[in-house]
N, CA and C of each residue as an Amber inpcrd file, in Angstrom:
protein
   615
   0.8450000  -1.2010000   0.0000000   0.0000000   0.0000000   0.0000000
   0.8770000   1.2460000   0.0000000   0.6430000   2.1380000  -0.9270000
   1.4610000   3.3430000  -1.0160000   1.0640000   4.3470000   0.0620000
   2.0260000   5.1520000   0.4840000   1.7660000   6.1580000   1.5040000
   1.3320000   7.4700000   0.8540000   0.4650000   8.1790000   1.5500000
  -0.0010000   9.4610000   1.0420000   1.0950000  10.5080000   1.1520000
   1.1680000  11.3490000   0.1480000   2.1200000  12.4560000   0.2040000
   1.6530000  13.4590000   1.2550000   2.5330000  13.8540000   2.1660000
   2.1110000  14.8090000   3.2030000   1.7580000  16.1600000   2.5920000
   0.8210000  16.8530000   3.2220000   0.4010000  18.1580000   2.7340000
   1.1960000  19.2620000   3.4090000   1.2130000  20.4070000   2.7900000
   1.9080000  21.5600000   3.3480000   1.2230000  22.8230000   2.8480000
   1.0350000  23.7940000   3.7420000   0.3980000  25.0390000   3.3280000
   1.3380000  25.8450000   2.4440000   0.7450000  26.6610000   1.5910000
   1.5500000  27.4810000   0.6860000   1.9250000  28.7920000   1.3550000
   2.9590000  29.3880000   0.8280000   3.3270000  30.7530000   1.2540000
   4.0000000  30.8200000   2.6090000   3.8950000  31.9430000   3.2930000
   3.0980000  33.1060000   2.8780000   3.8510000  34.0100000   1.9040000
   3.3510000  34.0990000   0.6720000   3.9770000  34.9490000  -0.3350000
   3.5680000  36.4140000  -0.1810000   2.3450000  36.6330000   0.3350000
   1.8220000  37.9970000   0.4390000   2.7210000  38.8990000   1.2620000
   3.3530000  38.3330000   2.2860000   4.1850000  39.1530000   3.1730000
   5.3300000  39.8060000   2.4120000   5.8580000  39.1140000   1.4170000
   6.9620000  39.6680000   0.6380000   6.4590000  40.5890000  -0.4650000
   5.3450000  40.2270000  -1.0930000   4.8630000  41.0010000  -2.2200000
   4.1130000  42.2630000  -1.8500000   3.4330000  42.2530000  -0.6840000
   2.5840000  43.3810000  -0.3100000   3.1570000  44.2390000   0.8040000
   4.0830000  43.6970000   1.5700000   4.7160000  44.4890000   2.6360000
   6.2310000  44.2790000   2.5980000   6.8620000  44.6040000   1.4810000
   8.3000000  44.3430000   1.3480000   9.1610000  45.1270000   2.3200000
   8.6380000  46.2700000   2.8220000   9.4480000  47.0610000   3.7440000
   9.6680000  46.3440000   5.0690000   8.8390000  45.3240000   5.3440000
   8.9940000  44.5850000   6.5900000   9.7980000  43.3110000   6.4360000
  10.3440000  43.0700000   5.2600000  11.0910000  41.8360000   5.0000000
  12.5750000  42.1300000   4.9200000  13.3490000  41.5040000   5.7720000
  14.7870000  41.7570000   5.8030000  15.5220000  41.0900000   4.6420000
  14.9670000  39.9960000   4.1310000  15.6700000  39.2300000   3.1110000
  15.4860000  39.7950000   1.7020000  14.5630000  40.7420000   1.5550000
  14.3200000  41.2690000   0.2130000  13.9810000  42.7410000   0.3030000
  14.7870000  43.5690000  -0.2950000  14.5560000  45.0100000  -0.3150000
  14.4100000  45.4630000  -1.7670000  13.1770000  45.6600000  -2.2330000
  12.9690000  46.0450000  -3.6320000  13.3690000  47.4820000  -3.9030000
  13.5820000  47.7680000  -5.1620000  13.8860000  49.1250000  -5.5950000
  12.5980000  49.9500000  -5.5360000  12.5570000  50.9500000  -4.6490000
  11.3370000  51.7310000  -4.4690000  10.9700000  52.5280000  -5.7190000
  11.9280000  52.7790000  -6.5940000  11.6250000  53.5120000  -7.8180000
  10.8510000  52.6370000  -8.8000000  11.0720000  51.3210000  -8.7180000
  10.3970000  50.3960000  -9.6190000   9.1480000  49.7930000  -8.9870000
   9.2040000  49.5690000  -7.6770000   8.1120000  48.9000000  -6.9760000
   7.5620000  49.8630000  -5.9270000   6.6190000  50.6840000  -6.3410000
   6.1710000  51.8030000  -5.4990000   4.9290000  51.4190000  -4.6900000
   5.0890000  50.4460000  -3.8010000   3.9630000  49.9720000  -3.0080000
   3.4580000  51.0250000  -2.0270000   4.3340000  51.9160000  -1.5790000
   3.9280000  52.9100000  -0.5870000   2.9450000  53.9250000  -1.1540000
   2.8700000  54.0160000  -2.4840000   1.9160000  54.9290000  -3.0920000
   0.5010000  54.3640000  -3.0310000   0.3920000  53.0620000  -2.8010000
  -0.9120000  52.4050000  -2.7540000  -1.4570000  52.3610000  -1.3380000
  -0.6840000  51.8270000  -0.4220000  -1.1310000  51.7190000   0.9640000
   0.0620000  51.4440000   1.8610000  -0.1010000  51.7070000   3.1390000
   0.9700000  51.4840000   4.1010000   0.4080000  51.5110000   5.5060000
   1.2810000  51.6090000   6.5050000   0.8140000  51.5660000   7.8850000
   0.5640000  52.9470000   8.4810000   0.8040000  54.0040000   7.7130000
   0.5090000  55.3600000   8.1810000  -0.6180000  55.9390000   7.3300000
  -1.8130000  56.0150000   7.9130000  -2.9790000  56.4870000   7.1790000
  -3.1910000  57.9860000   7.3220000  -2.4550000  58.6130000   8.2230000
  -2.6640000  60.0260000   8.5290000  -2.2150000  60.8920000   7.3560000
  -3.0820000  61.8090000   6.9500000  -2.7440000  62.7730000   5.9100000
  -2.7970000  64.1770000   6.5040000  -2.0870000  65.0960000   5.8820000
  -1.9940000  66.4520000   6.4230000  -3.3480000  67.1440000   6.4980000
  -4.2570000  66.7840000   5.5950000  -5.5540000  67.4600000   5.5590000
  -6.6690000  66.7020000   6.2690000  -6.3530000  65.5750000   6.8780000
  -7.3750000  64.7870000   7.5710000  -7.7060000  65.4040000   8.9230000
  -8.9930000  65.5230000   9.2080000  -9.4180000  66.0560000  10.4990000
  -9.6770000  64.9140000  11.4710000  -9.6400000  65.2150000  12.7550000
  -9.9040000  64.1980000  13.7580000  -8.7040000  63.9270000  14.6400000
  -8.9200000  63.0450000  15.6040000  -7.8820000  62.7200000  16.5820000
  -6.8960000  61.7040000  16.0190000  -5.6290000  62.0410000  16.0570000
  -4.5960000  61.1290000  15.5830000  -4.2700000  60.1200000  16.6770000
  -4.2680000  58.8480000  16.3090000  -4.0260000  57.7770000  17.2670000
  -3.0470000  56.7660000  16.6870000  -2.5230000  55.9240000  17.5550000
  -1.6560000  54.8230000  17.1300000  -2.2720000  53.5180000  17.6170000
  -2.2550000  52.5170000  16.7550000  -2.7420000  51.1850000  17.0950000
  -1.5850000  50.2160000  16.9480000  -1.3740000  49.4040000  17.9470000
  -0.3130000  48.4000000  17.8560000  -0.7080000  47.1490000  18.6310000
  -0.0840000  46.0510000  18.2710000  -0.3810000  44.7910000  18.9340000
   0.4920000  43.6790000  18.3940000   0.3110000  42.5000000  18.9510000
   1.0650000  41.3150000  18.5410000   0.0770000  40.2410000  18.1110000
   0.4000000  39.5230000  17.0520000  -0.4090000  38.3900000  16.6030000
   0.2180000  37.1080000  17.1470000  -0.6100000  36.2890000  17.8000000
  -0.1390000  35.0350000  18.3900000  -0.7860000  33.8420000  17.6960000
  -0.0290000  32.7330000  17.6140000  -0.5950000  31.5020000  17.0740000
  -1.2620000  30.7060000  18.1960000  -1.7060000  29.4900000  17.8840000
  -2.4090000  28.6840000  18.8630000  -1.5780000  28.2560000  20.0460000
  -0.2540000  28.2870000  19.9100000   0.6460000  27.9290000  21.0080000
   1.0840000  29.1420000  21.8110000   0.5330000  30.2980000  21.4720000
   0.9050000  31.5130000  22.1890000   2.2070000  32.1260000  21.7320000
   2.6980000  31.7040000  20.5580000   3.9470000  32.2470000  20.0310000
   3.6500000  33.3570000  19.0180000   4.4320000  34.4320000  19.0350000
   4.2240000  35.5160000  18.0680000   4.4270000  35.0350000  16.6360000
   3.6220000  35.5380000  15.7230000   3.7410000  35.2080000  14.3020000
   4.5100000  36.3290000  13.6150000   5.6910000  36.0080000  13.1110000
   6.5820000  37.0510000  12.5890000   6.4410000  37.3160000  11.0960000
   5.5280000  36.6330000  10.4250000   5.3750000  36.8460000   8.9810000
   3.9080000  37.0220000   8.5850000   3.1210000  37.5630000   9.4920000
   1.7160000  37.8300000   9.1870000   1.5740000  39.1950000   8.5190000
   0.4110000  39.4300000   7.9480000   0.1050000  40.7200000   7.3470000
  -1.3080000  41.1180000   7.7470000  -1.5040000  42.4060000   8.0000000
  -2.8160000  42.9030000   8.3800000  -3.2280000  44.0490000   7.4680000
  -4.5060000  44.1020000   7.1590000  -5.0760000  45.2420000   6.4590000
  -6.2160000  45.7970000   7.3010000  -6.3680000  47.1190000   7.3050000
  -7.4700000  47.7260000   8.0340000  -8.3000000  48.5950000   7.1020000
  -9.5720000  48.7520000   7.4590000 -10.5140000  49.5600000   6.6920000
 -11.3850000  50.2960000   7.6910000 -11.5020000  51.6000000   7.5350000
 -12.2320000  52.3790000   8.5220000 -12.8260000  53.6390000   7.9070000
 -13.7670000  54.2370000   8.6380000 -14.3300000  55.5280000   8.2530000
 -13.4290000  56.6400000   8.7720000 -13.6830000  57.8500000   8.2990000
 -12.9420000  58.9890000   8.8220000 -13.5880000  59.4640000  10.1260000
 -13.1280000  60.5700000  10.6650000 -13.6250000  61.0440000  11.9560000
 -15.0960000  61.4340000  11.9090000 -15.6130000  61.7210000  10.7170000
 -17.0220000  62.0880000  10.5620000 -17.9060000  60.8950000  10.1970000
 -17.3340000  59.6890000  10.2300000 -18.1120000  58.4990000   9.9250000
 -18.3660000  58.2850000   8.4500000 -17.4490000  58.7530000   7.5950000
 -17.5980000  58.6150000   6.1530000 -16.4880000  57.7300000   5.5990000
 -16.8720000  56.7640000   4.7720000 -15.8970000  55.9170000   4.0920000
 -15.4920000  56.5620000   2.7700000 -14.2830000  56.3110000   2.3550000
 -13.8150000  56.7990000   1.0540000 -14.3060000  55.8480000  -0.0290000
 -15.6220000  55.7340000  -0.1400000 -16.2530000  54.8020000  -1.0670000
 -17.5580000  55.4350000  -1.5470000 -17.6890000  55.7300000  -2.8280000
 -18.9020000  56.3940000  -3.3320000 -20.1610000  55.5550000  -3.1960000
 -20.0250000  54.2530000  -2.9200000 -21.1960000  53.3780000  -2.8350000
 -21.8900000  53.4310000  -1.4850000 -21.2910000  54.0830000  -0.4920000
 -21.8900000  54.0310000   0.8410000 -23.0030000  55.0530000   1.0450000
 -23.2740000  55.8910000   0.0420000 -24.3990000  56.8020000   0.1230000
 -24.1560000  58.0460000   0.9410000 -22.9800000  58.1930000   1.5090000
 -22.6470000  59.3950000   2.2710000 -21.5680000  60.1680000   1.5220000
 -21.4510000  61.4570000   1.7770000 -20.4250000  62.2440000   1.0870000
 -19.0260000  61.6750000   1.2970000 -18.2440000  61.6450000   0.2500000
 -16.8680000  61.1710000   0.3520000 -16.0520000  62.1810000   1.1590000
 -15.1530000  61.7130000   2.0130000 -14.3390000  62.6470000   2.8020000
 -13.6870000  63.7090000   1.9260000 -13.7080000  64.9550000   2.4090000
 -13.1290000  66.0530000   1.6250000 -11.6370000  66.1950000   1.8810000
 -11.0070000  65.1110000   2.2420000  -9.5630000  65.0900000   2.4350000
  -9.0020000  63.9040000   1.6760000  -7.6990000  63.7230000   1.7240000
  -7.0660000  62.5970000   1.0340000  -6.9760000  61.3630000   1.9260000
  -7.6440000  61.3790000   3.0680000  -7.6660000  60.2200000   3.9630000
  -8.4360000  59.0840000   3.3000000  -7.7720000  57.9420000   3.0990000
  -8.3750000  56.8270000   2.3710000  -8.9920000  55.7760000   3.2810000
  -8.5580000  55.7050000   4.5300000  -9.1580000  54.7550000   5.4580000
  -8.7120000  53.3220000   5.2850000  -7.6990000  53.0860000   4.4590000
  -7.1970000  51.7210000   4.2460000  -5.7090000  51.6840000   4.5140000
  -5.2710000  50.6680000   5.2640000  -3.8500000  50.5420000   5.5720000
  -3.4050000  49.0980000   5.5890000  -2.1080000  48.9150000   5.5490000
  -1.5280000  47.5630000   5.5300000  -0.2480000  47.5630000   6.3390000
  -0.0520000  46.5110000   7.1330000   1.1430000  46.4090000   7.9700000
   1.6080000  44.9650000   8.0440000   2.9090000  44.7890000   8.0940000
   3.4970000  43.4720000   8.3240000   3.8980000  43.3640000   9.7860000
   3.9400000  42.1450000  10.3050000   4.4630000  41.9490000  11.6520000
   5.9780000  41.8440000  11.5820000   6.6430000  42.2980000  12.6460000
   8.1010000  42.2090000  12.6730000   8.5290000  40.9100000  13.3490000
   9.7920000  40.7910000  13.6880000  10.3280000  39.5560000  14.2610000
   9.6770000  39.1890000  15.5870000   9.1050000  40.1700000  16.2680000
   8.4450000  39.9060000  17.5510000   6.9370000  39.7410000  17.4000000
   6.4500000  39.7370000  16.1590000   5.0220000  39.5990000  15.9130000
   4.2510000  40.8920000  16.0320000   4.9660000  42.0140000  16.1680000
   4.3280000  43.3100000  16.3920000   3.9030000  43.9700000  15.0810000
   2.7120000  44.5610000  15.0950000   2.2470000  45.3900000  13.9870000
   1.8540000  46.7510000  14.5500000   1.7640000  47.7510000  13.6890000
   1.3920000  49.0900000  14.1520000   0.7900000  49.8920000  13.0080000
  -0.1670000  50.7540000  13.3560000  -0.7740000  51.6860000  12.4090000
  -0.8700000  53.0600000  13.0560000  -0.6170000  54.0850000  12.2780000
  -0.9100000  55.4540000  12.6860000  -2.1110000  55.9060000  11.8650000
  -3.1600000  56.3660000  12.5470000  -4.3890000  56.6670000  11.8340000
  -5.1970000  57.7350000  12.5620000  -6.4320000  57.9000000  12.1280000
  -7.3830000  58.8340000  12.7230000  -8.4770000  58.0210000  13.4080000
  -8.8900000  58.4270000  14.5950000  -9.9710000  57.7020000  15.2570000
 -11.2550000  57.8800000  14.4540000 -11.9030000  56.7640000  14.0720000
 -13.0890000  56.8640000  13.2210000 -14.3300000  57.3260000  13.9800000
 -15.3070000  57.8170000  13.2150000 -16.5920000  58.1810000  13.7840000
 -17.5740000  57.0310000  13.6610000 -18.8120000  57.2430000  14.0970000
 -19.8400000  56.2160000  14.0110000 -20.3610000  56.0900000  12.5830000
 -20.7460000  54.8600000  12.2230000 -21.3050000  54.5910000  10.8970000
 -22.5850000  53.7710000  11.0570000 -23.5020000  53.8450000  10.0720000
 -24.7310000  53.0520000  10.1510000 -24.4330000  51.5590000  10.0700000
 -25.2510000  50.7720000  10.7710000 -25.0900000  49.3290000  10.7590000
 -26.3470000  48.6450000  10.2640000 -26.5320000  47.3580000  10.6110000
 -27.7270000  46.6250000  10.1930000 -29.0070000  47.3360000  10.6280000
 -29.9430000  47.4750000   9.7120000 -31.2000000  48.1230000  10.0340000
 -31.0990000  49.6170000  10.2320000 -29.9590000  50.1990000   9.8590000
 -29.7790000  51.6290000  10.0100000 -29.3410000  52.0650000  11.3890000
 -29.1780000  51.1190000  12.3160000 -28.7190000  51.4650000  13.6570000
 -27.2530000  51.8780000  13.6100000 -26.9200000  52.8720000  14.4070000
 -25.5530000  53.3820000  14.3960000 -24.6110000  52.4270000  15.1240000
 -23.4550000  52.1970000  14.5060000 -22.4250000  51.3640000  15.1120000
 -21.4290000  52.2410000  15.8650000 -20.8590000  51.6790000  16.9000000
 -19.8100000  52.3810000  17.6390000 -18.5820000  52.5310000  16.7460000
 -17.7530000  53.5310000  16.9780000 -16.5110000  53.6510000  16.2070000
 -15.7120000  52.3450000  16.2650000 -15.2630000  51.8930000  15.1280000
 -14.5150000  50.6360000  15.0770000 -13.6340000  50.6230000  13.8330000
 -12.7130000  49.6850000  13.8090000 -11.8290000  49.4800000  12.6600000
 -11.8860000  48.0090000  12.2860000 -12.0810000  47.7240000  11.0070000
 -12.1210000  46.3460000  10.5160000 -10.7020000  45.8770000  10.2020000
 -10.3660000  44.6810000  10.6640000  -9.0590000  44.0790000  10.4090000
  -9.2150000  42.8280000   9.5500000  -8.3440000  42.6670000   8.5700000
  -8.2020000  41.4200000   7.8210000  -6.8140000  40.8760000   8.1360000
  -6.7480000  39.6180000   8.5690000  -5.4770000  39.0260000   8.9830000
  -5.1000000  37.9070000   8.0280000  -3.9100000  37.9890000   7.4770000
  -3.3470000  36.9650000   6.6040000  -2.1840000  36.3230000   7.3630000
  -2.1780000  35.0010000   7.4380000  -1.1300000  34.3450000   8.2170000
  -0.8250000  32.9780000   7.6440000   0.3440000  32.4850000   7.9440000
   0.7350000  31.1480000   7.4890000  -0.2430000  30.0970000   8.0410000
  -0.4930000  29.0760000   7.2340000  -1.4120000  28.0200000   7.6440000
  -2.8700000  28.3530000   7.4030000  -3.1490000  29.5550000   6.9220000
  -4.5230000  29.9750000   6.6530000  -4.6740000  30.2020000   5.1560000
  -5.5330000  29.4220000   4.5160000  -5.7110000  29.5610000   3.0770000
  -6.5160000  30.8040000   2.7220000  -7.2840000  31.3070000   3.6850000
  -8.0340000  32.5420000   3.4680000  -7.8470000  33.4530000   4.6730000
  -7.9360000  34.7410000   4.4390000  -7.8040000  35.6890000   5.5330000
  -9.0130000  35.6060000   6.4630000  -8.8400000  36.0700000   7.6860000
  -9.9420000  36.1470000   8.6390000 -10.1740000  37.6120000   8.9950000
 -11.3780000  37.9070000   9.4610000 -11.7640000  39.2910000   9.7320000
 -12.1760000  39.4730000  11.1860000 -11.7740000  40.5840000  11.7500000
 -12.2020000  40.9360000  13.0910000 -12.3850000  42.4470000  13.1700000
 -12.7480000  42.9190000  14.3550000 -12.9540000  44.3500000  14.5620000
 -12.2340000  44.8080000  15.8170000 -11.7740000  46.0320000  15.7730000
 -11.2410000  46.6980000  16.9580000 -12.2650000  47.7330000  17.4050000
 -12.6560000  47.6340000  18.6780000 -13.5010000  48.6530000  19.2980000
 -12.6760000  49.4040000  20.3330000 -13.0920000  50.6210000  20.6270000
 -12.3490000  51.4790000  21.5470000 -12.9530000  51.4130000  22.9500000
 -12.1150000  51.3010000  23.9820000 -12.6270000  51.1130000  25.3460000
 -13.3090000  52.3410000  25.9300000 -13.0680000  53.5010000  25.3480000
 -13.5930000  54.7460000  25.8990000 -14.8270000  55.2390000  25.1490000
 -15.5860000  54.3280000  24.5420000 -16.7590000  54.7020000  23.7600000
 -18.0520000  54.2340000  24.4320000 -18.8930000  55.1860000  24.8120000
 -20.2020000  54.8600000  25.3860000 -21.0570000  54.1120000  24.3650000
 -20.8460000  54.3940000  23.0760000 -21.6440000  53.7860000  22.0080000
 -21.4460000  52.2790000  21.9030000 -20.4210000  51.7290000  22.5370000
 -20.2070000  50.2790000  22.5000000 -21.4180000  49.5260000  23.0420000
 -22.0710000  50.0880000  24.0460000 -23.1840000  49.4050000  24.7110000
 -24.3650000  49.1740000  23.7770000 -24.5010000  49.9960000  22.7410000
 -25.6330000  49.8740000  21.8230000 -25.2140000  49.4130000  20.4340000
 -23.9680000  49.0070000  20.2690000 -23.4990000  48.5890000  18.9460000
 -24.1920000  47.2900000  18.5380000 -24.8700000  47.2470000  17.3710000
 -25.6280000  46.0600000  16.9770000 -24.7720000  44.8470000  16.6490000
 -23.5440000  45.0550000  16.2000000 -22.6600000  43.9280000  15.8880000
 -22.0230000  43.3840000  17.1610000 -21.5460000  44.2650000  18.0110000
 -20.9420000  43.8370000  19.2710000 -21.9570000  43.0960000  20.1350000
 -23.2330000  43.4610000  20.0150000 -24.2800000  42.8060000  20.8010000
 -24.4810000  41.3490000  20.3980000 -24.0640000  40.9820000  19.1850000
 -24.1920000  39.6010000  18.7200000 -23.1320000  38.6890000  19.3160000
 -22.0910000  39.2690000  19.8930000 -20.9770000  38.5010000  20.4580000
 -21.2620000  38.2050000  21.9280000 -21.0910000  36.9470000  22.3780000
 -21.2960000  36.6390000  23.7960000 -20.4760000  37.5640000  24.6840000
 -21.0470000  37.9550000  25.8130000 -20.4120000  38.9420000  26.6920000
 -19.0080000  38.5450000  27.1080000 -18.7790000  37.2370000  27.3370000
 -17.4580000  36.8080000  27.7930000 -16.4180000  36.8050000  26.6820000
 -16.8630000  37.0000000  25.4100000 -15.9390000  37.0050000  24.2820000
 -15.6640000  38.4230000  23.7710000 -16.4670000  39.3760000  24.1890000
 -16.3110000  40.7470000  23.6970000 -14.9640000  41.3820000  24.0340000
 -14.3600000  41.0600000  25.1810000 -13.0590000  41.6770000  25.4790000
 -11.9960000  41.4310000  24.4210000 -12.1310000  40.3560000  23.6190000
 -11.1310000  40.0980000  22.5770000 -11.2190000  41.1190000  21.4440000
 -12.3020000  41.9050000  21.4220000 -12.4980000  42.8980000  20.3640000
 -12.2360000  44.3240000  20.8310000 -11.9890000  44.4990000  22.1140000
 -11.8390000  45.8430000  22.6630000 -10.3830000  46.1070000  23.0290000
  -9.8180000  47.1290000  22.4420000  -8.4150000  47.4780000  22.6840000
  -8.2550000  48.0880000  24.0760000  -7.0230000  48.1550000  24.5400000
  -6.7080000  48.8670000  25.7770000  -6.0020000  50.1650000  25.4110000
  -6.1760000  51.1780000  26.2500000  -5.6470000  52.5020000  25.9160000
  -4.5480000  52.9430000  26.8630000  -3.5470000  53.5970000  26.2940000
  -2.4880000  54.2260000  27.0800000  -2.0840000  55.5030000  26.3470000
  -1.1410000  56.2330000  26.9080000  -0.6410000  57.4420000  26.2500000
   0.8740000  57.3870000  26.1550000   1.3770000  57.8860000  25.0380000
   2.8170000  57.9080000  24.8130000   3.1630000  59.2040000  24.0880000
   3.9280000  60.0340000  24.7410000   4.3030000  61.3000000  24.1230000
   3.1250000  62.1880000  23.8050000   2.0850000  62.1290000  24.6270000
   0.9100000  62.9460000  24.3960000  -0.0670000  62.3840000  23.3880000
   0.2140000  61.2040000  22.8500000  -0.6620000  60.5860000  21.8600000
  -1.3210000  59.3460000  22.4520000  -2.5890000  59.1220000  22.1160000
  -3.2760000  57.9210000  22.5650000  -2.7830000  56.7200000  21.7650000
  -2.4660000  55.6510000  22.4910000  -2.0160000  54.4070000  21.8770000
  -2.9950000  53.3120000  22.2870000  -3.5430000  52.6180000  21.3010000
  -4.4870000  51.5330000  21.5680000  -3.8080000  50.2000000  21.2830000
  -3.7920000  49.3430000  22.2940000  -3.1670000  48.0260000  22.1760000
  -4.2320000  47.0070000  21.7920000  -3.9460000  46.2410000  20.7290000
  -4.9180000  45.2740000  20.2360000  -4.1880000  44.0030000  19.8160000
  -4.0110000  43.0820000  20.7520000  -3.3790000  41.8060000  20.4380000
  -4.4060000  40.8790000  19.7960000  -3.9440000  40.0630000  18.8540000
  -4.8170000  39.1500000  18.1200000  -4.3080000  37.7250000  18.2860000
  -5.2010000  36.8320000  18.6670000  -4.8650000  35.4110000  18.8290000
  -5.6890000  34.6130000  17.8240000  -4.9970000  33.9440000  16.9010000
  -5.7040000  33.2750000  15.8110000  -6.2850000  31.9300000  16.2150000
  -5.8110000  31.3650000  17.3370000  -6.3310000  30.0960000  17.8380000
  -6.1600000  30.0580000  19.3520000  -6.7170000  29.0170000  19.9670000
  -6.5040000  28.8280000  21.3970000  -7.6810000  29.2580000  22.2490000
  -7.5180000  29.1060000  23.5590000  -8.5990000  29.4080000  24.4980000
  -9.0280000  30.8650000  24.4440000  -8.0850000  31.7630000  24.2070000
  -8.3970000  33.1960000  24.1530000  -8.4750000  33.7080000  22.7200000
  -8.8710000  32.8270000  21.7990000  -8.9310000  33.2060000  20.3840000
  -9.7780000  34.4610000  20.1840000  -9.2750000  35.3500000  19.3670000
 -10.0110000  36.5610000  19.0170000 -11.2840000  36.1920000  18.2560000
 -12.3420000  36.9210000  18.4820000 -13.5850000  36.6990000  17.7410000
 -13.3870000  37.1350000  16.2940000 -13.7300000  36.2450000  15.3620000
 -13.6470000  36.5560000  13.9400000 -15.0460000  36.5330000  13.3360000
 -15.2280000  37.2960000  12.2640000 -16.5410000  37.4410000  11.6400000
 -16.5270000  36.8970000  10.2170000 -17.6740000  36.3630000   9.7870000
 -17.8450000  35.9670000   8.3960000 -18.3290000  37.1730000   7.6070000
 -17.6770000  37.4390000   6.4980000 -18.0440000  38.5850000   5.6590000
 -18.3890000  38.1020000   4.2530000
């Protein structure tokens, strides 16, 4: 009887192709490969209004070890609750703030974004959602990305958020960042666990 060929996950190729600035083994020519013109980890623009904040955290695997080759993308509204998308039915932001960012994890599994704190946006049934940021996580061993949300701990609107209300109360803390200050700037810590007892809540989209 012949033995089955063992399986192995592919990649992660995205980490090199989409976040080359975080890869030590490959440094592309920025004049030829201008990825920073498309997206990056600093979403703040000179003309964007609102509170400037920093988001950082570590991605952990099921064994509690940091993942050093993951990639994250975020999507958010501006401070007035408007997405840079003409399909959402609200006025497009009158600034160059795009609301989309991408970051690679470093050797310690750390990722970081500099951005603007978002405003409230309509949710299911027209109910207003609390300010939040959508995360897409790409990681080794995962054939498809997973999605989660970051909520802010200092928002009264969390109590009435229609999406957060769908999550069991004992699981909601995995979606709420912790806040500190550094150099006069608010820093929100948001660690993500892709598996295990404290696995972050992920959503189907």
